[in-house]
C-alpha positions in Angstrom: 77.8 51.0 95.0 76.4 48.1 93.1 74.1 45.7 94.9 75.9 42.8 96.6 74.2 40.2 94.3 75.6 41.9 91.2 79.1 42.3 92.7 79.1 38.6 93.7 77.8 37.3 90.4 79.2 39.9 88.0 80.3 37.3 85.5 76.7 35.9 85.2 75.3 39.4 84.8 78.0 40.1 82.1 76.6 37.1 80.1 73.1 38.7 80.1 74.4 42.1 78.7 74.4 41.0 75.0 70.8 39.7 75.3 69.6 42.9 77.0 71.4 45.1 74.4 69.8 43.0 71.6 66.3 43.5 72.9 66.9 47.2 73.6 68.4 48.0 70.2 66.5 45.6 67.9 63.1 45.3 69.7 62.5 48.4 71.8 64.4 51.2 70.1 62.5 50.8 66.7 59.2 51.4 68.6 60.2 55.1 68.4 59.1 54.9 64.8 55.5 53.8 65.6 54.4 57.4 65.8 54.6 57.8 62.0 51.4 55.7 61.9 49.7 58.8 63.4 51.5 61.3 61.2 51.8 62.2 57.5 55.5 61.2 57.4 57.8 63.3 55.3 61.5 62.3 55.0 62.8 65.9 54.8 60.9 66.9 57.9 61.7 63.7 59.9 59.5 61.9 62.3 59.2 64.7 64.8 58.6 67.4 62.1 55.9 65.5 60.3 52.3 66.6 60.6 50.2 64.8 63.2 47.0 63.4 61.7 45.7 61.1 64.4 43.7 58.1 63.3 43.5 59.2 59.6 45.5 56.2 58.2 43.7 53.7 60.4 40.3 55.0 59.2 41.6 54.9 55.6 42.6 51.2 56.0 39.2 50.3 57.6 37.4 51.9 54.7 39.6 50.3 52.1 37.9 47.9 49.7 40.6 45.3 50.4 40.2 45.4 54.2 37.9 42.4 54.6 39.6 40.4 51.9 43.0 40.9 53.7 41.5 40.0 57.1 39.7 36.9 55.7 42.8 35.6 53.9 45.1 36.3 56.8 42.9 34.7 59.4 41.8 32.0 57.1 45.3 30.7 56.4 46.3 31.0 60.1 43.2 29.2 61.4 43.5 26.5 58.8 47.2 26.1 59.8 46.3 25.8 63.5 43.5 23.2 62.8 45.6 21.1 60.5 49.3 21.7 61.1 49.3 22.2 64.9 48.1 18.7 65.9 50.3 16.7 63.5 53.6 17.2 65.3 51.9 15.9 68.5 50.6 12.8 66.7 54.0 12.3 65.1 55.8 12.5 68.4 53.4 9.9 69.9 54.1 7.6 67.0 57.9 8.0 67.2 57.8 7.4 70.9 56.1 4.0 70.4 58.9 2.8 68.0 61.1 0.3 69.8 63.9 0.2 67.3 66.4 3.0 68.1 68.0 2.9 64.6 64.6 3.3 62.9 63.5 6.0 65.3 66.6 8.1 64.7 66.4 7.6 61.0 62.7 8.8 60.9 63.5 11.8 63.1 66.5 12.8 60.9 64.6 12.5 57.6 61.6 14.5 58.9 63.9 17.1 60.6 66.0 18.0 57.6 63.4 19.9 55.5 63.2 22.5 58.3 66.7 23.8 57.2 65.6 24.5 53.6 65.4 28.1 52.7 62.0 29.5 51.8 63.1 30.0 48.2 64.2 26.4 47.9 61.0 25.1 49.5 58.8 27.2 47.1 60.9 26.0 44.2 60.4 22.4 45.2 56.6 22.9 45.5 56.4 24.6 42.1 58.5 21.8 40.5 56.3 19.1 41.9 53.0 20.9 41.0 54.1 22.1 37.5 51.4 21.4 34.9 54.0 20.3 32.3 56.8 18.6 34.2 55.5 18.1 37.8 55.3 14.6 39.3 51.8 15.2 40.6 50.5 16.1 37.1 52.4 13.2 35.6 50.5 10.9 37.9 47.2 12.6 37.0 47.9 12.0 33.3 48.9 8.4 34.0 45.3 7.8 35.3 43.8 9.6 32.3 43.2 13.0 33.9 43.9 16.5 32.7 46.8 18.5 34.2 45.8 20.9 37.0 47.4 24.4 37.3 47.7 24.2 41.1 49.5 27.5 41.6 47.0 29.5 39.7 43.9 28.1 41.5 42.8 30.5 44.3 40.9 27.7 46.0 44.0 25.6 46.3 46.4 28.2 47.7 45.7 27.8 51.4 46.0 24.0 51.1 49.3 24.2 49.2 50.7 26.7 51.7 49.6 24.7 54.8 50.6 21.2 53.7 54.0 22.3 52.4 54.5 23.9 55.8 53.6 20.6 57.5 56.2 18.8 55.3 58.9 21.3 56.2 58.3 21.8 59.9 56.6 18.6 61.2 59.8 17.0 62.3 61.3 20.1 63.9 58.0 21.0 65.7 57.8 17.5 67.1 61.2 17.7 68.9 59.7 19.5 71.9 57.0 16.9 72.3 59.4 14.0 71.9 61.5 15.6 74.7 58.4 15.8 76.9 57.6 12.1 76.3 61.2 11.1 77.0 61.0 12.9 80.3 58.0 10.9 81.6 58.9 8.7 84.6 59.2 5.1 83.4 57.7 3.8 86.6 54.3 5.2 85.5 54.4 2.9 82.4 55.6 0.0 84.5 52.8 0.5 87.0 50.3 0.7 84.2 51.6 -2.5 82.6 51.3 -4.3 85.9 47.7 -3.2 86.2 47.1 -4.6 82.8 46.8 -1.4 80.8 47.2 -1.8 77.0 49.4 0.4 74.8 46.4 2.5 73.9 45.4 3.1 77.5 49.0 4.0 78.5 48.9 6.4 75.6 45.6 8.0 76.6 46.2 8.1 80.4 50.0 8.8 80.6 51.5 10.1 77.4 48.8 12.5 76.2 48.1 14.2 79.6 51.9 14.8 80.0 52.0 16.6 76.7 48.9 18.8 77.4 50.7 21.7 79.3 53.4 22.0 76.5 50.7 21.8 73.8 48.7 24.6 75.5 51.7 26.9 75.7 52.5 26.3 72.0 48.8 26.9 71.1 48.9 30.2 72.9 52.0 31.2 70.9 50.2 30.1 67.7 47.1 32.3 68.4 49.4 35.2 69.4 50.8 35.3 65.9 47.6 34.5 64.1 47.8 37.7 62.0 51.5 37.2 61.2 51.6 35.0 58.1 55.2 34.5 56.8 55.8 37.2 54.2 58.5 35.4 52.2 56.6 32.2 51.4 53.3 34.0 50.6 55.1 36.5 48.4 57.0 33.8 46.5 53.9 31.7 45.9 51.7 34.7 44.9 50.8 35.5 41.4 48.1 37.5 39.7 45.7 34.5 39.3 45.7 33.4 42.9 45.9 36.9 44.4 42.3 36.8 45.7 43.3 34.1 48.1 47.0 35.0 48.7 46.8 38.7 49.5 47.4 39.0 53.2 48.3 41.9 55.5 52.1 41.3 55.3 52.2 41.4 51.5 49.8 44.4 51.5 52.2 46.3 53.9 55.1 45.5 51.5 53.2 46.7 48.5 52.0 50.0 49.9 55.0 50.6 52.2 58.1 49.7 50.2 56.7 49.8 46.6 54.1 52.5 47.1 56.2 54.6 49.5 53.2 55.2 51.7 55.1 54.8 55.0 52.6 56.3 57.4 49.8 54.2 56.0 51.8 51.0 56.0 52.9 51.7 59.6 49.3 52.1 60.6 48.4 48.8 59.0 51.3 47.0 60.7 50.4 48.5 64.1 46.8 47.4 63.7 48.1 43.9 62.9 50.2 43.9 66.0 47.4 45.2 68.2 45.1 42.3 67.0 47.8 39.8 67.9 48.3 41.4 71.3 44.6 41.2 72.1 44.3 37.6 70.9 47.3 36.3 73.0 45.8 37.9 76.1 42.3 36.4 75.4 43.7 32.9 74.6 46.1 33.0 77.6 43.3 33.8 80.0 41.0 31.2 78.4 43.7 28.5 78.6 44.3 29.5 82.2 40.7 29.0 83.2 40.2 25.8 81.1 43.5 23.9 81.7 45.3 25.8 84.4 48.3 26.3 82.1 49.2 29.8 80.8 52.1 32.0 79.9 51.5 34.3 82.9 
């Protein structure tokens, strides 16, 4: 017999079934293949029949001459993105919240929201068009002021900045929606009481708006640190070329090169598992730190 709560609310449990199946089939079932990271995988033998080699592929990756370059590039882009891109949606939400004209506020939100729906290919195409040394608007402006054209996409030192600032342009509006919703949910009586006490707009911002956003910002920051090693493959891959490879080679593109192109499935699985393990450790550390410092955490 089914428990009484299930029999009573069977329709609600039925709605949960597709979600449960999704996580079982898409998220958990593929974990069966993790074991190839500890084997010399051979397609004819299959996963179970392949020879067990233990930590061989992990040691090989740690001794690889590209190891520290990949770690430096991956973490460098992620940390730069957190430092620069993470606070901007918060500032943008605070600015939008202070706009009194509803028409202007909705227009700004719509304009900044739209780039989020561009595909990665279109976004990279726009970036390359703007930064082209021959036809790009940026280099046209540089020539106008008497400068020489700059080959932005081939400069390793500029790769991180181009990646992060193009991401800000694409996702700033979308990322600010959550913070705007938090600000809209603040009790208006708090602002009214502050105004009666003579608090200026700046003081109301500092003592009411910003503290209300801190719990949400902390949760989002934990998520950011939890995926610090997961740089989006598509955008990096499309922006990458032989001249900027010293700055653009990250773990995700390395896994693609050795796994799909080089057919080294066990080695690429070991690299991917190492990447996931680092993210897992980081999210636990950041969560516990946030819990002690701010009292807000995921668990």
